[in-house]
C-alpha positions in Angstrom: 83.7 81.9 -57.9 82.1 82.3 -54.1 84.8 82.1 -51.3 84.4 80.3 -48.7 84.7 82.4 -45.1 85.0 79.6 -41.5 82.5 79.9 -39.3 84.9 81.1 -36.8 85.5 84.8 -39.2 81.6 84.9 -39.8 81.2 84.8 -35.6 83.9 87.5 -35.3 82.3 89.8 -38.2 79.2 89.5 -36.8 80.2 90.2 -33.1 82.2 93.1 -33.9 79.6 94.7 -35.9 77.0 94.3 -32.7 79.7 95.9 -30.4 81.8 98.2 -32.6 78.5 101.6 -32.3 78.6 101.2 -28.6 82.7 100.4 -27.8 85.7 102.1 -28.8 87.7 98.9 -28.3 85.9 96.8 -30.9 84.6 93.5 -29.1 87.2 93.2 -26.8 86.2 90.0 -24.9 83.1 89.5 -25.7 84.3 87.7 -28.4 83.8 83.5 -27.6 86.6 82.0 -26.6 88.1 78.8 -28.3 88.5 75.1 -26.9 92.4 74.1 -27.0 91.2 71.6 -29.6 90.6 74.4 -32.3 92.0 74.3 -35.4 93.3 78.2 -35.0 95.3 77.3 -32.0 95.3 78.8 -28.7 94.2 82.5 -28.0 96.9 84.2 -25.7 94.5 86.7 -23.6 95.6 90.1 -22.8 95.2 91.0 -18.6 92.2 92.8 -18.4 92.1 96.8 -17.3 90.4 96.4 -14.1 89.0 92.8 -12.5 85.6 93.2 -11.2 86.4 91.1 -7.6 89.8 92.1 -6.2 92.4 89.0 -6.5 94.8 88.4 -3.8 98.3 88.4 -5.4 101.3 87.6 -3.8 103.9 90.0 -5.9 107.8 88.4 -6.3 110.8 89.8 -4.2 112.2 92.5 -5.7 115.2 91.1 -7.4 118.6 93.3 -5.9 120.0 96.1 -8.5 123.8 95.7 -8.8 125.7 98.2 -7.9 126.5 100.8 -11.3 130.2 99.2 -12.5 133.1 102.4 -13.3 133.4 102.5 -17.1 136.8 101.3 -17.9 138.5 102.5 -20.9 137.7 100.2 -24.2 139.9 98.3 -25.5 139.9 97.3 -29.2 141.9 94.8 -31.1 145.6 95.1 -31.7 146.4 97.4 -34.8 148.4 94.9 -37.2 151.6 96.7 -37.2 154.3 95.8 -34.6 155.8 99.2 -34.5 159.1 100.0 -33.2 159.8 100.5 -29.5 160.8 104.0 -29.0 160.7 106.5 -25.5 158.8 110.1 -25.6 158.2 112.9 -23.1 154.6 113.8 -22.3 154.5 116.7 -19.7 157.8 116.2 -18.7 157.8 112.3 -18.2 159.4 109.6 -20.0 156.9 107.4 -21.1 157.4 103.8 -23.6 155.6 103.6 -26.8 155.7 102.1 -30.1 155.4 104.2 -33.4 152.4 103.2 -35.8 150.9 105.1 -38.8 152.9 108.0 -38.2 151.8 108.0 -34.3 153.0 107.5 -31.2 151.0 104.6 -29.2 151.8 105.4 -25.6 152.0 102.5 -23.1 148.6 102.7 -21.2 149.4 102.0 -17.8 152.6 104.2 -17.6 150.9 107.4 -19.0 148.0 107.2 -16.3 150.8 105.9 -13.7 153.5 108.4 -14.5 151.3 111.8 -15.4 147.5 111.4 -14.4 148.9 109.7 -10.7 146.7 112.7 -8.8 143.9 111.8 -10.5 141.2 109.0 -9.3 140.1 105.8 -11.8 136.4 107.7 -11.5 137.6 110.6 -12.9 139.9 109.2 -15.3 137.2 106.8 -16.7 134.6 109.7 -17.2 137.0 111.9 -19.5 137.5 108.8 -21.3 133.9 108.8 -21.8 133.3 112.0 -22.4 135.9 112.8 -25.0 134.7 109.4 -26.4 138.6 107.9 -26.5 139.3 104.5 -27.4 142.1 102.5 -26.4 144.1 99.8 -28.4 145.5 96.6 -26.7 149.2 95.8 -27.3 150.2 92.3 -29.1 151.9 89.7 -27.4 155.2 90.8 -29.1 154.7 94.7 -27.6 153.6 93.3 -24.4 157.1 91.1 -24.3 159.3 94.2 -25.7 157.4 96.5 -22.5 158.8 94.1 -20.1 162.3 93.7 -22.1 162.6 97.7 -21.2 161.7 97.2 -17.9 158.6 99.8 -18.7 156.2 97.5 -17.4 156.7 94.8 -14.6 157.0 91.3 -15.7 153.9 89.7 -14.2 151.6 91.8 -16.4 149.1 89.7 -18.6 148.5 92.4 -20.4 148.3 96.3 -21.6 146.5 99.0 -23.3 148.2 101.7 -26.2 146.5 105.1 -26.4 147.9 107.5 -29.1 149.8 110.5 -28.1 146.9 112.6 -29.5 144.2 111.0 -27.6 147.1 111.6 -24.4 147.3 115.3 -25.1 143.3 115.5 -24.6 143.2 114.0 -21.1 146.0 116.0 -20.3 144.2 118.9 -21.5 140.9 117.9 -19.7 142.6 117.1 -16.3 145.7 118.8 -16.4 145.8 122.5 -18.0 143.5 124.0 -15.5 145.0 127.4 -15.5 144.2 129.5 -12.6 146.3 132.2 -13.6 143.9 135.3 -14.8 145.1 138.0 -17.1 143.9 140.4 -14.7 146.6 139.2 -12.0 149.4 139.1 -14.7 151.4 142.8 -14.8 151.8 143.5 -18.7 154.5 145.3 -19.7 153.8 149.4 -20.4 154.3 149.5 -24.4 154.2 145.8 -24.6 152.6 144.6 -28.4 149.4 142.0 -28.2 147.6 140.3 -31.0 145.0 138.0 -31.3 145.4 134.3 -32.2 143.7 131.2 -32.4 143.7 127.5 -33.1 141.5 124.7 -34.4 142.7 121.9 -32.6 140.0 119.4 -31.2 137.6 122.3 -32.0 138.3 126.2 -31.6 139.8 129.0 -29.1 140.7 132.2 -29.5 143.0 134.1 -28.0 145.4 137.3 -27.2 149.0 136.7 -27.1 151.6 139.1 -25.7 155.3 137.6 -26.4 156.9 139.9 -23.7 155.5 137.9 -21.1 157.3 135.1 -22.3 160.5 134.5 -19.9 161.1 130.8 -20.0 160.0 127.5 -21.6 159.3 126.3 -18.2 156.7 128.5 -17.7 155.8 130.8 -20.4 151.7 132.0 -19.5 151.7 134.3 -22.5 148.3 133.6 -24.2 144.7 134.9 -22.7 141.6 133.0 -23.3 139.2 134.9 -24.8 136.7 132.9 -23.3 137.8 132.5 -20.0 140.4 134.7 -19.3 143.1 132.6 -18.6 146.3 132.3 -19.1 148.2 129.7 -21.0 151.0 128.4 -22.6 151.2 128.0 -26.5 151.7 125.0 -25.6 148.8 124.2 -23.4 146.9 127.0 -25.2 146.6 124.6 -28.6 144.8 122.0 -26.6 142.3 124.0 -25.0 138.6 124.3 -25.9 135.6 125.4 -24.5 132.9 124.9 -27.2 132.2 122.6 -30.6 134.5 120.1 -29.1 135.2 117.7 -31.6 134.5 114.8 -29.4 133.3 112.4 -32.6 136.3 113.5 -34.7 139.0 111.4 -35.2 142.2 113.3 -34.7 145.3 111.9 -35.5 148.9 113.4 -35.2 148.5 116.0 -32.8 151.9 116.9 -30.6 151.4 119.8 -28.4 155.2 120.7 -28.8 155.1 121.4 -32.8 152.2 124.1 -31.2 154.0 126.9 -33.8 151.9 124.5 -36.2 148.6 124.8 -35.0 148.6 128.5 -33.5 148.0 131.0 -36.1 147.4 135.0 -35.6 143.6 136.5 -36.6 142.8 137.1 -40.2 141.1 140.4 -38.9 144.6 141.7 -37.1 146.8 144.2 -38.6 150.4 143.5 -39.4 149.6 139.7 -39.7 153.0 139.1 -41.1 155.2 140.9 -38.2 153.1 138.9 -35.6 153.3 135.4 -37.2 157.6 136.1 -37.1 156.8 137.5 -33.8 155.2 133.6 -32.9 158.6 132.0 -35.1 161.1 134.2 -32.7 159.0 132.8 -29.1 159.4 128.8 -31.1 163.0 129.7 -31.9 163.8 130.9 -28.4 161.9 128.1 -26.6 163.5 125.6 -28.6 166.6 126.4 -28.1 166.3 126.8 -24.3 165.1 123.1 -24.3 168.5 122.3 -26.4 170.4 124.0 -23.8 168.8 122.4 -20.9 169.4 119.1 -22.5 172.9 119.6 -22.6 173.2 120.3 -18.8 171.3 116.8 -18.0 173.1 115.6 -20.5 169.9 113.7 -21.2 167.9 114.8 -24.7 164.4 114.2 -24.9 164.5 114.4 -28.7 167.5 112.0 -28.6 165.3 109.2 -26.6 162.2 110.4 -28.9 164.7 107.9 -31.6 165.7 105.5 -28.6 165.2 102.1 -30.2 164.6 99.0 -28.1 168.0 97.4 -29.5 169.4 100.9 -27.6 166.9 100.5 -24.4 167.6 96.4 -24.2 
């Protein structure tokens, strides 16, 4: 059975056979153009690479570029649960929050205004983008409770929530930039030092000297082995340089529980002895904090468990 070939296809094949040996581009524009009434429809021609004669063209006016917009913290959909209203403490400042899924969700505007008030919105947004931090929206019920507790003004229409873990990451990136170098520290003669490490948001190794601990307000006793800067145990567990886990979903981090994250190096001798020294530092810090709470008659540990009924 002989297949029927249209005249148009025959013309194309014939033209290609004649021009293929002398051209790297095939028949190109040597193909015959078809009339608008052709059964194959209209052929859209490509713009020629060059024109034999100059043609005057009028370029359209350039479209003005919009000024770049500052990236805003991305607010995801609200969590299905409402949670219970609490008050926690971060960087010494009280912050209203909801407890959802075992993680504190802090009031984003209050956190930015009370804790990161020395930084511009552009600086904060850049860290949001760098650390890939996302915030959830407040439900209408949560927003009403924030207003009833005087955490937010009555005219606020919307608010965001940020997990305590991500809030701590922001504080570590913006606030915890120690300027105290180990060379400026007078280490007591005969003081015991040993290697420690943590795996929070990445990895960091340091050298701990417990005798440098003087008060819970500024117990800078751990030197980072990467930058040689001194940090408190609470700030060191959020300090990282390389292998930052910015694509990991972090949950449940609380730097006040630094002892749970700070470990003695595996290659250190007398690991059990050094671990007990870390325990003693933790116990001393907790005792000093309790004594300070009694003097102020306001205890952050109690305010952490303050329910909405007590706030009202």
